[in-house]
Every structure is written in C-alpha cells, then in structure tokens.
C-alpha positions in Angstrom: -26.1 28.1 -25.9 -25.3 30.5 -24.0 -23.3 33.8 -24.3 -19.0 33.6 -23.6 -18.3 35.8 -21.2 -14.6 36.3 -20.1 -15.6 37.4 -16.7 -14.7 35.1 -14.8 -11.4 34.4 -17.2 -7.9 33.9 -15.5 -6.0 32.5 -18.8 -2.5 33.6 -19.1 -2.6 34.6 -14.4 -0.3 33.3 -12.6 -1.3 32.7 -9.0 0.4 32.0 -5.5 -1.1 30.3 -2.7 0.2 29.3 0.9 -1.4 26.9 2.9 -2.4 25.2 -0.2 -1.8 21.4 -0.4 -5.0 20.2 1.5 -8.4 21.6 3.0 -9.5 25.7 1.8 -6.4 26.4 -0.1 -6.0 23.1 -2.5 -9.9 23.9 -3.2 -8.9 27.4 -3.8 -6.0 26.6 -6.1 -8.1 24.0 -8.0 -10.6 27.0 -8.9 -8.1 29.1 -9.9 -6.3 26.6 -12.2 -10.1 25.6 -13.6 -10.3 28.9 -14.5 -7.4 29.0 -16.4 -4.8 30.4 -13.8 -1.6 28.7 -13.7 -0.8 27.9 -9.9 1.5 27.7 -7.5 0.9 25.6 -4.6 3.1 26.3 -1.3 2.7 24.9 2.4 5.8 23.6 4.3 6.1 20.1 3.1 7.2 19.4 -0.4 5.3 15.7 -0.9 2.0 17.2 0.4 1.9 20.1 -2.6 3.4 17.5 -5.1 0.2 15.1 -4.5 -2.2 18.5 -4.5 -0.6 19.5 -8.0 -1.1 15.9 -9.9 -4.5 16.1 -8.2 -5.1 19.8 -10.2 -3.0 18.9 -13.0 -5.0 15.5 -12.9 -8.3 17.5 -14.0 -7.5 20.5 -15.3 -4.2 19.6 -17.7 -0.7 19.3 -17.4 1.3 21.9 -16.5 -2.0 23.5 -14.7 0.4 23.5 -11.1 3.6 23.3 -9.6 4.9 22.9 -6.1 7.1 24.9 -4.5 7.4 24.1 -0.4 7.5 27.1 2.0 7.4 27.7 5.6 6.0 31.2 5.9 7.5 32.1 9.0 10.8 32.8 7.3 11.3 35.6 5.7 14.3 33.9 3.3 11.6 31.1 2.3 8.7 33.8 1.6 11.6 35.5 -1.3 12.7 31.9 -2.3 8.7 31.0 -2.9 8.4 34.7 -5.1 11.7 34.0 -6.9 11.1 30.4 -7.6 7.3 31.6 -8.7 8.8 34.1 -11.3 11.2 32.4 -12.5 9.1 29.4 -13.6 5.6 31.1 -14.2 6.6 34.7 -14.0 5.4 37.7 -12.3 2.8 37.2 -9.8 -1.0 38.2 -11.1 -3.2 36.5 -7.9 -2.3 36.0 -4.3 -3.9 33.8 -2.0 -1.9 34.3 1.9 -3.6 31.2 3.2 -1.7 29.8 5.6 -2.2 30.0 9.3 -1.3 28.6 12.1 -3.2 28.5 16.0 -0.8 26.7 18.3 -3.1 27.7 21.5 -6.2 26.4 22.7 -7.2 27.9 25.8 -7.9 31.6 27.5 -5.8 34.7 26.6 -4.6 34.9 30.0 -3.0 31.8 29.7 -0.9 31.7 26.5 2.5 31.5 27.0 4.4 34.5 24.7 6.2 31.9 22.2 2.5 31.0 21.2 1.6 34.6 21.3 4.6 35.3 18.8 3.9 32.2 16.5 0.4 32.9 16.0 1.0 37.2 15.0 4.5 36.7 13.4 2.6 33.4 11.0 -1.1 35.2 10.6 -0.2 38.5 10.2 3.2 39.6 9.4 4.2 36.9 7.0 1.0 37.5 4.8 2.6 41.3 5.0 5.6 40.1 4.2 4.3 38.5 1.0 2.1 40.6 0.1 5.1 43.5 0.0 6.9 40.7 -2.4 4.5 41.0 -4.9 3.1 44.0 -4.7 5.9 45.9 -7.3 4.7 42.5 -10.0 1.3 43.3 -9.6 2.0 47.4 -10.0 4.1 46.3 -13.2 1.5 44.8 -14.9 -1.7 47.5 -14.1 -2.9 45.3 -11.7 -4.0 42.6 -9.8 -5.5 40.8 -6.5 -4.4 39.8 -3.1 -6.4 37.9 -0.5 -5.8 36.8 2.6 -7.9 34.5 4.7 -9.1 36.3 7.9 -12.0 34.3 9.9 -15.4 34.9 11.1 -13.4 35.0 14.7 -12.4 38.0 13.9 -15.9 39.5 14.2 -16.0 38.4 18.0 -14.4 37.9 21.0 -13.5 34.1 21.8 -12.9 32.2 25.4 -10.8 29.7 23.8 -9.3 31.6 20.3 -8.6 34.8 21.4 -5.5 35.8 20.4 -6.5 33.6 17.1 -9.4 35.9 16.9 -6.7 39.2 17.4 -4.2 37.9 14.6 -7.2 37.4 12.4 -8.5 41.0 13.2 -5.1 42.3 12.5 -5.3 40.7 8.9 -8.5 42.7 7.6 -6.6 45.6 9.3 -4.0 44.6 7.1 -5.9 44.4 4.2 -7.7 48.1 4.5 -4.4 49.4 4.7 -3.0 47.4 1.6 -5.7 48.0 -0.5 -5.5 52.0 0.0 -1.3 52.0 -0.4 -1.8 49.5 -3.6 -5.0 51.1 -4.8 -3.5 53.5 -7.4 -1.8 51.0 -9.2 -4.6 49.0 -9.5 -4.2 46.4 -6.9 -6.8 45.6 -5.3 -6.8 44.1 -1.1 -9.3 41.7 0.1 -10.0 39.1 2.9 -12.0 35.8 2.6 -13.4 35.2 6.3 -14.8 31.6 6.2 -17.2 30.5 9.2 -16.6 26.9 10.5 -15.0 24.8 7.5 -15.3 21.0 7.8 -10.9 20.8 7.5 -8.4 18.8 9.5 -7.3 22.0 10.6 -10.5 23.3 12.5 -11.9 19.5 13.4 -12.5 20.3 17.1 -14.7 22.7 16.1 -17.2 20.5 14.2 -15.8 17.3 14.7 -18.3 16.1 18.0 -22.0 15.6 18.0 -22.8 19.1 20.2 -21.1 21.0 17.0 -23.2 19.0 14.5 -26.6 20.1 16.4 -25.2 24.1 16.3 -24.9 23.7 12.9 -28.4 22.3 12.2 -30.0 24.8 14.4 -27.8 27.8 14.1 -26.8 28.2 10.7 -29.0 29.5 8.1 -28.1 27.0 5.8 -27.9 24.4 7.9 -24.6 22.5 7.7 -21.0 23.4 8.0 -18.7 24.7 5.4 -16.6 22.4 2.8 -13.7 23.1 1.5 -15.1 23.3 -2.0 -17.4 26.2 -0.8 -14.3 28.8 -0.9 -13.6 27.8 -4.4 -15.8 30.3 -6.3 -15.2 33.5 -3.8 -11.6 33.3 -4.8 -12.3 32.4 -8.5 -14.6 36.0 -8.0 -12.0 38.1 -6.1 -9.5 36.7 -8.8 -11.5 37.9 -11.9 -12.3 40.8 -13.7 -15.7 40.5 -12.1 -14.6 41.8 -8.8 -12.9 44.5 -10.5 -14.2 47.7 -7.7 -13.7 45.6 -4.8 -11.1 46.4 -2.9 -10.2 46.6 1.2 -13.7 44.5 2.3 -13.5 41.6 4.5 -16.1 39.0 3.0 -17.5 36.4 5.2 -18.0 32.7 4.0 -20.2 31.3 6.3 -23.4 29.6 5.6 -25.1 33.1 7.2 -23.6 33.0 10.8 -21.9 36.5 10.4 -24.7 38.8 8.6 -23.7 41.8 10.1 -19.8 41.8 11.3 
C-alpha cells in the first residue's frame, strides 16, 4: 500500500474549460474530473458539450461535469458562461482557456484581414477577457490556476500557419503578464504548448503518410500526441503539485521542442 497524498487532489474545486467538448479539451476536462474537480464543459455547440458531459459523468460520477454552450468570440457569451458557472457550481478555481481557431492556411502575405482578425480576437483577446473575468473569484479564494492552450508553433516561424503562430506566441506573452499581475493574489497563470496532437483540429498536420514518416523519424518519442497526453499537465498545473510554477510555457510535444 502506498502512502496517500493530496498533492493532485482537486476535490471541491470548480474548473471552467473552453473548447472542451472534444479533443484535448475533453481529455483535460476528464482528467480534472477524475481528480475531484467539478467541471464546466464549454464549446459552441450544446449538443457536443452534453455528449462530453455524459462521457465524463459516466466515468467520474453524476454531477462531475455540466455543459454550457459559449462562443468565446463574444464577450457577452463569455460573461454568461462565467455567471452560469458561478450560479450552478460556485466561484471558479481553475480555468483552461483551450478554445482556438485557425480559419486560414497559407502565407501571411495572403491572409485576408477578416481571417487575421478572427485568429487574433479568438485566440488572444478572448483569453484575456476570460482570465480577467475569473480572476476575482481566484483572488477571493486566496489563489487559483489559469491555463491557456498555446502551441509549439509559437516557438518558430511557419510558412502556412504564420498568423496562428503569432497568436500563440501572443498567448504566451499574455500568460507572462497575467502571471506577473495576478501573482501577488496567489493566482498562477501558465501556457500549455502542445506539439502535433491527433485531433480533428490538427488533422491536416498528422493524417497523411509523410507526416507519419516524420513522426517515426524526427519525434524523439516516435509518435504524435494523443488527446489523453494532455490530461497529466492539466491536473498538474491545476493542483497544489505546481504551487510554485507560474508564467511558464510548457511544451507537451514528445521531445520535438526541447529548447524553445
């Protein structure tokens, strides 16, 4: 018998996640629920949120998760999401801002203004809004943990995903500034930077023979990531195990980005 530890115990804590109805967001939500958090699963479509909640509650017990639809591009919808979370579960202790978009694939010299604006507004400004909305809850509770999903794409230039990479590097800058501002209140803010993960969102990057050969040749762990590979980092950053970690950009990439 091992010694019991509360290092990763999230019992009684409320976790709010955006972009959480599938892929990495769903895995992170499930991981948090498995460690005792009560979880709000949010994305644009309520049907997908409810399906995700059914899956989580089936594994973790009824009431472990609730579904709230929200399009993060709209400030009023984010405010309604936070308000409903407070009304149904209580103040927010853990935030995972995972929602993101990439409506354009190609060189930055050709991106339409509308696509540029959508990427920056959804991937950066919406995260800023959401962090600011939940910060008073965390400060009032004596601390909390915010996570923003960035990307290893933030660490280098890209011929076809340039604006997306710019937005993700901006997310890391946002994390650092919020960590500095909220640190005195006990609120920690970190960025999670996945490499290529086998989700629908990233399908173009992994679902072809050339990409598979690349994984087996150039990724030190010889595979691309799976959504469940994000569970551990979310639980770690949400829990007291990471009590002295803030303002960091942590790569979850199988070793492709050892020195950003």
